[in-house]
VEXMILO-399784 format. One record per residue (C-alpha): x, y, z; residue in one letter; residue number from 1. Coordinates in nm, 2 decimals, decimal comma. Layout:
BEGIN
- X | Y | Z | a | NUM
...
END
This chain:
BEGIN
- -9,92 | 0,18 | 32,46 | x | 1
- -9,67 | 0,46 | 32,44 | x | 2
- -9,53 | 0,61 | 32,11 | x | 3
- -9,16 | 0,66 | 32,14 | x | 4
- -9,04 | 0,89 | 31,85 | x | 5
- -8,67 | 0,90 | 31,81 | x | 6
- -8,51 | 1,22 | 31,68 | x | 7
- -8,19 | 1,39 | 31,58 | x | 8
- -8,27 | 1,74 | 31,45 | x | 9
- -7,91 | 1,84 | 31,39 | x | 10
- -7,69 | 1,54 | 31,29 | x | 11
- -7,39 | 1,78 | 31,24 | x | 12
- -7,20 | 1,57 | 30,99 | x | 13
- -7,31 | 1,23 | 31,11 | x | 14
- -7,15 | 0,97 | 30,87 | x | 15
- -7,38 | 0,75 | 30,66 | x | 16
- -7,65 | 1,02 | 30,67 | x | 17
- -7,79 | 1,16 | 30,35 | x | 18
- -8,02 | 1,42 | 30,50 | x | 19
- -7,81 | 1,66 | 30,71 | x | 20
- -8,01 | 1,99 | 30,67 | x | 21
- -8,12 | 2,09 | 31,02 | x | 22
- -8,42 | 2,30 | 30,91 | x | 23
- -8,55 | 2,03 | 30,68 | x | 24
- -8,52 | 1,77 | 30,94 | x | 25
- -8,68 | 1,99 | 31,20 | x | 26
- -8,98 | 2,05 | 30,97 | x | 27
- -9,02 | 1,67 | 30,92 | x | 28
- -9,02 | 1,60 | 31,29 | x | 29
- -9,27 | 1,88 | 31,36 | x | 30
- -9,50 | 1,75 | 31,09 | x | 31
- -9,48 | 1,39 | 31,22 | x | 32
- -9,54 | 1,50 | 31,58 | x | 33
- -9,85 | 1,70 | 31,48 | x | 34
- -9,97 | 1,39 | 31,29 | x | 35
- -9,94 | 1,16 | 31,59 | x | 36
- -10,08 | 1,42 | 31,83 | x | 37
- -10,39 | 1,48 | 31,61 | x | 38
- -10,45 | 1,13 | 31,47 | x | 39
- -10,38 | 0,91 | 31,77 | x | 40
- -10,48 | 0,91 | 32,14 | x | 41
- -10,16 | 0,75 | 32,27 | x | 42
- -9,91 | 0,93 | 32,50 | x | 43
- -9,60 | 1,04 | 32,30 | x | 44
- -9,24 | 1,05 | 32,42 | x | 45
- -9,02 | 1,24 | 32,17 | x | 46
- -8,65 | 1,19 | 32,25 | x | 47
- -8,39 | 1,39 | 32,06 | x | 48
- -8,01 | 1,35 | 32,08 | x | 49
- -7,86 | 1,67 | 31,94 | x | 50
- -7,96 | 1,91 | 32,22 | x | 51
- -8,21 | 2,09 | 32,00 | x | 52
- -8,51 | 2,21 | 32,20 | x | 53
- -8,83 | 2,29 | 32,00 | x | 54
- -9,05 | 2,20 | 32,29 | x | 55
- -9,21 | 2,55 | 32,28 | x | 56
- -9,40 | 2,44 | 31,97 | x | 57
- -9,58 | 2,17 | 32,17 | x | 58
- -9,62 | 2,35 | 32,50 | x | 59
- -9,99 | 2,28 | 32,53 | x | 60
- -9,95 | 1,90 | 32,47 | x | 61
- -9,65 | 1,88 | 32,71 | x | 62
- -9,84 | 2,07 | 32,99 | x | 63
- -10,14 | 1,85 | 32,95 | x | 64
- -9,93 | 1,54 | 33,00 | x | 65
- -10,00 | 1,40 | 32,65 | x | 66
- -9,65 | 1,45 | 32,53 | x | 67
- -9,30 | 1,44 | 32,68 | x | 68
- -9,01 | 1,62 | 32,51 | x | 69
- -8,66 | 1,50 | 32,61 | x | 70
- -8,34 | 1,63 | 32,45 | x | 71
- -7,98 | 1,55 | 32,54 | x | 72
- -7,63 | 1,58 | 32,38 | x | 73
- -7,57 | 1,24 | 32,23 | x | 74
- -7,37 | 1,13 | 31,93 | x | 75
- -7,04 | 1,16 | 32,11 | x | 76
- -6,91 | 0,86 | 31,91 | x | 77
- -7,01 | 0,97 | 31,56 | x | 78
- -6,78 | 0,72 | 31,40 | x | 79
- -7,02 | 0,45 | 31,51 | x | 80
- -7,30 | 0,60 | 31,31 | x | 81
- -7,66 | 0,70 | 31,35 | x | 82
- -7,77 | 0,35 | 31,45 | x | 83
- -7,56 | 0,37 | 31,76 | x | 84
- -7,71 | 0,71 | 31,82 | x | 85
- -8,06 | 0,58 | 31,80 | x | 86
- -7,98 | 0,30 | 32,04 | x | 87
- -7,86 | 0,58 | 32,28 | x | 88
- -8,19 | 0,76 | 32,23 | x | 89
- -8,39 | 0,45 | 32,34 | x | 90
- -8,16 | 0,40 | 32,64 | x | 91
- -8,20 | 0,76 | 32,74 | x | 92
- -8,58 | 0,75 | 32,70 | x | 93
- -8,59 | 0,43 | 32,92 | x | 94
- -8,39 | 0,61 | 33,19 | x | 95
- -8,54 | 0,95 | 33,18 | x | 96
- -8,90 | 0,94 | 33,06 | x | 97
- -9,16 | 0,97 | 33,33 | x | 98
- -9,43 | 0,83 | 33,11 | x | 99
- -9,23 | 0,51 | 33,05 | x | 100
- -9,11 | 0,48 | 33,41 | x | 101
- -9,47 | 0,52 | 33,54 | x | 102
- -9,61 | 0,25 | 33,31 | x | 103
- -9,34 | -0,02 | 33,30 | x | 104
- -9,57 | -0,29 | 33,17 | x | 105
- -9,68 | -0,11 | 32,86 | x | 106
- -9,59 | -0,18 | 32,51 | x | 107
- -9,36 | 0,08 | 32,35 | x | 108
- -9,41 | 0,17 | 31,99 | x | 109
- -9,07 | 0,29 | 31,86 | x | 110
- -9,11 | 0,50 | 31,54 | x | 111
- -8,83 | 0,67 | 31,35 | x | 112
- -8,94 | 1,03 | 31,44 | x | 113
- -8,94 | 1,19 | 31,10 | x | 114
- -9,17 | 0,92 | 30,95 | x | 115
- -9,55 | 0,92 | 30,95 | x | 116
- -9,72 | 0,58 | 30,97 | x | 117
- -10,05 | 0,66 | 30,81 | x | 118
- -10,23 | 0,35 | 30,93 | x | 119
- -10,07 | 0,34 | 31,28 | x | 120
- -10,41 | 0,32 | 31,45 | x | 121
- -10,52 | 0,02 | 31,25 | x | 122
- -10,18 | -0,16 | 31,30 | x | 123
- -10,18 | -0,11 | 31,68 | x | 124
- -10,55 | -0,20 | 31,72 | x | 125
- -10,51 | -0,52 | 31,52 | x | 126
- -10,18 | -0,65 | 31,67 | x | 127
- -10,28 | -0,55 | 32,03 | x | 128
- -10,61 | -0,74 | 32,00 | x | 129
- -10,49 | -1,06 | 31,83 | x | 130
- -10,14 | -1,13 | 31,99 | x | 131
- -10,03 | -1,17 | 32,35 | x | 132
- -9,84 | -0,90 | 32,53 | x | 133
- -9,50 | -1,07 | 32,50 | x | 134
- -9,50 | -1,05 | 32,12 | x | 135
- -9,25 | -0,83 | 31,95 | x | 136
- -9,34 | -0,68 | 31,61 | x | 137
- -9,11 | -0,56 | 31,33 | x | 138
- -9,04 | -0,68 | 30,98 | x | 139
- -8,75 | -0,90 | 30,87 | x | 140
- -8,64 | -0,98 | 30,52 | x | 141
- -8,71 | -1,31 | 30,36 | x | 142
- -8,36 | -1,45 | 30,44 | x | 143
- -8,42 | -1,37 | 30,81 | x | 144
- -8,08 | -1,19 | 30,84 | x | 145
- -8,18 | -0,82 | 30,84 | x | 146
- -8,46 | -0,63 | 31,01 | x | 147
- -8,66 | -0,31 | 30,94 | x | 148
- -8,62 | -0,08 | 31,24 | x | 149
- -8,85 | 0,20 | 31,13 | x | 150
- -9,14 | 0,07 | 31,33 | x | 151
- -9,11 | -0,17 | 31,63 | x | 152
- -9,38 | -0,27 | 31,88 | x | 153
- -9,24 | -0,44 | 32,19 | x | 154
- -9,28 | -0,47 | 32,57 | x | 155
- -9,06 | -0,24 | 32,77 | x | 156
- -8,84 | -0,53 | 32,88 | x | 157
- -8,74 | -0,61 | 32,53 | x | 158
- -8,59 | -0,27 | 32,48 | x | 159
- -8,38 | -0,31 | 32,80 | x | 160
- -8,26 | -0,64 | 32,66 | x | 161
- -8,18 | -0,48 | 32,33 | x | 162
- -7,93 | -0,25 | 32,50 | x | 163
- -7,70 | -0,56 | 32,54 | x | 164
- -7,65 | -0,59 | 32,17 | x | 165
- -7,69 | -0,22 | 32,10 | x | 166
- -7,36 | -0,14 | 32,27 | x | 167
- -7,19 | -0,32 | 31,98 | x | 168
- -7,35 | -0,12 | 31,70 | x | 169
- -7,09 | 0,02 | 31,47 | x | 170
- -7,19 | 0,13 | 31,12 | x | 171
- -6,83 | 0,16 | 31,01 | x | 172
- -6,78 | -0,21 | 31,10 | x | 173
- -7,10 | -0,32 | 30,93 | x | 174
- -7,29 | -0,40 | 31,25 | x | 175
- -7,61 | -0,19 | 31,23 | x | 176
- -7,90 | -0,12 | 31,45 | x | 177
- -8,10 | -0,36 | 31,24 | x | 178
- -7,85 | -0,64 | 31,31 | x | 179
- -7,86 | -0,58 | 31,69 | x | 180
- -8,24 | -0,57 | 31,68 | x | 181
- -8,26 | -0,91 | 31,51 | x | 182
- -7,99 | -1,06 | 31,73 | x | 183
- -8,18 | -0,96 | 32,04 | x | 184
- -8,50 | -1,12 | 31,90 | x | 185
- -8,31 | -1,44 | 31,83 | x | 186
- -8,17 | -1,46 | 32,19 | x | 187
- -8,46 | -1,35 | 32,40 | x | 188
- -8,67 | -1,66 | 32,46 | x | 189
- -8,93 | -1,48 | 32,68 | x | 190
- -9,06 | -1,29 | 32,38 | x | 191
- -9,22 | -1,41 | 32,06 | x | 192
- -9,15 | -1,26 | 31,72 | x | 193
- -9,41 | -1,16 | 31,46 | x | 194
- -9,40 | -0,96 | 31,14 | x | 195
- -9,67 | -0,71 | 31,08 | x | 196
- -9,98 | -0,86 | 30,94 | x | 197
- -10,09 | -0,52 | 30,82 | x | 198
- -9,84 | -0,34 | 30,59 | x | 199
- -9,73 | -0,01 | 30,74 | x | 200
- -9,81 | 0,29 | 30,52 | x | 201
- -9,50 | 0,50 | 30,56 | x | 202
- -9,46 | 0,86 | 30,45 | x | 203
- -9,13 | 1,04 | 30,47 | x | 204
- -8,77 | 0,98 | 30,36 | x | 205
- -8,47 | 0,77 | 30,46 | x | 206
- -8,21 | 0,95 | 30,66 | x | 207
- -7,94 | 0,71 | 30,53 | x | 208
- -8,01 | 0,72 | 30,16 | x | 209
- -8,26 | 1,01 | 30,11 | x | 210
- -8,50 | 0,77 | 29,95 | x | 211
- -8,86 | 0,89 | 29,96 | x | 212
- -9,11 | 0,64 | 30,09 | x | 213
- -9,44 | 0,64 | 29,90 | x | 214
- -9,76 | 0,44 | 29,95 | x | 215
- -9,80 | 0,20 | 29,66 | x | 216
- -10,16 | 0,08 | 29,59 | x | 217
- -10,20 | -0,30 | 29,62 | x | 218
- -10,46 | -0,54 | 29,50 | x | 219
- -10,66 | -0,77 | 29,73 | x | 220
- -10,46 | -1,06 | 29,59 | x | 221
- -10,14 | -0,89 | 29,70 | x | 222
- -10,27 | -0,85 | 30,06 | x | 223
- -10,38 | -1,21 | 30,08 | x | 224
- -10,03 | -1,32 | 29,96 | x | 225
- -9,86 | -1,09 | 30,21 | x | 226
- -10,07 | -1,23 | 30,49 | x | 227
- -9,98 | -1,58 | 30,40 | x | 228
- -9,61 | -1,48 | 30,39 | x | 229
- -9,63 | -1,32 | 30,73 | x | 230
- -9,77 | -1,64 | 30,88 | x | 231
- -9,50 | -1,84 | 30,71 | x | 232
- -9,22 | -1,61 | 30,83 | x | 233
- -9,36 | -1,61 | 31,19 | x | 234
- -9,35 | -1,99 | 31,18 | x | 235
- -9,00 | -2,01 | 31,03 | x | 236
- -8,85 | -1,78 | 31,28 | x | 237
- -9,01 | -1,97 | 31,57 | x | 238
- -8,88 | -2,30 | 31,43 | x | 239
- -8,53 | -2,17 | 31,39 | x | 240
- -8,47 | -1,97 | 31,70 | x | 241
- -8,74 | -2,05 | 31,96 | x | 242
END
């Protein structure tokens, strides 16, 4: 597996973005990168679309081959919003990352780069062991009409397919990254959808709303109910679309 962390250190007035402070955003990216570098053993591709280079902070990891730092000037169509910008980041990573190009059959774990998934190792170990390689993981709401794009686990080929819908992302028109992700999953018959059977423990804040994610303690009864709901959702999605 490869961790693909998407980043925009300087949104420079990006619409629909609550957190625009460059220094605060940079600190959050640095904190998240240090977490994944210290707490996981997976190769990391950090791809950033505002042309901001802080690679000197990670020189040792870059030189060792553990981490790849890619930055470019994206967001040339700001009116389309940050979702379109993130789609561009994924496309750029697919085209330019040596780590991804050299291992085309690996699963890519796309994480919104300012967020820390505290239980990422448990999530990856469980889902990699139980499910076949052509399974795509992300969460969807109960109505099956909107997805959660903060954490996605999918084969490389799925991200290439996603670009077909990604080109239509336009936050101003109400077609978000999350819609494009879900539409890709509905149309790609070579891949199987699954929600996460382990709840991601997310630390950080939403770039769109500024909402702070906090880990909420749950009872064993809650986890059993969640597991049953995940099984049900997986079945419902398969029945409707595959």
